[in-house]
C-alpha positions in Angstrom: 0.0 0.0 0.0 1.3 3.4 -0.9 1.9 5.9 1.9 -0.7 8.3 0.4 -3.3 5.6 0.8 -2.5 4.8 4.4 -4.5 6.0 7.3 -2.9 8.3 9.9 -2.6 5.4 12.3 -1.0 3.2 9.7 1.6 5.8 9.1 2.3 6.2 12.8 2.5 2.4 13.3 4.9 2.1 10.4 7.1 5.0 11.4 7.2 4.5 15.2 5.8 1.1 16.1 7.5 -1.3 13.7 4.6 -2.1 11.4 5.7 -3.9 8.3 5.4 -2.1 5.0 6.8 -2.3 1.5 7.2 1.5 1.3 10.4 3.2 2.3 10.6 5.1 5.5 11.4 8.2 3.5 8.1 7.9 1.6 6.2 7.3 4.8 8.0 10.1 6.6 7.2 12.5 3.8 3.5 11.7 3.9 3.5 11.9 7.7 5.0 15.4 7.5 2.7 16.5 4.6 -0.3 15.6 6.9 1.1 17.5 9.8 1.3 14.6 12.1 3.6 14.3 15.1 4.8 11.7 17.6 2.7 13.1 20.4 -0.5 12.6 18.3 0.6 9.1 17.4 1.3 8.2 21.0 -2.1 9.5 22.1 -4.1 7.7 19.4 -2.1 4.5 19.8 -2.9 4.4 23.5 -6.5 5.3 22.9 -6.9 2.6 20.3 -5.5 -0.2 22.4 -7.3 0.9 25.6 -10.5 0.7 23.6 -9.6 -2.7 22.3 -8.9 -4.0 25.9 -12.2 -2.5 27.2 -14.2 -3.9 24.3 -12.6 -7.3 24.9 -13.4 -7.2 28.6 -17.0 -6.2 27.9 -17.6 -8.9 25.3 -16.1 -11.5 27.7 -18.4 -10.3 30.4 -21.4 -10.5 28.1 -20.5 -14.1 27.1 -20.0 -15.2 30.7 -22.2 -18.2 31.3 -25.0 -17.6 33.7 -25.6 -20.0 36.5 -28.5 -22.3 35.8 -31.5 -21.7 37.9 -32.3 -24.3 40.5 -35.1 -26.6 39.4 -37.7 -27.5 42.0 -38.4 -31.3 42.1 -41.8 -32.4 43.2 -41.8 -34.3 46.5 -42.5 -38.0 46.0 
């Protein structure tokens, strides 16, 4: 994927967080600068993205937690 077609987060991950890419760091850096991005923005968005992922994972796990079966009342014999 060309640097011009990458999202801001993809540019950040490629430049700072070791995301694999077939584009040169120069091309990615040029696009990064053209969009006016900076490391502080990348760090903030990176943390926000992964915090959201963790929270979503915890919420879905809580929703999927099995409920305890209700006690069935047996008739007296």
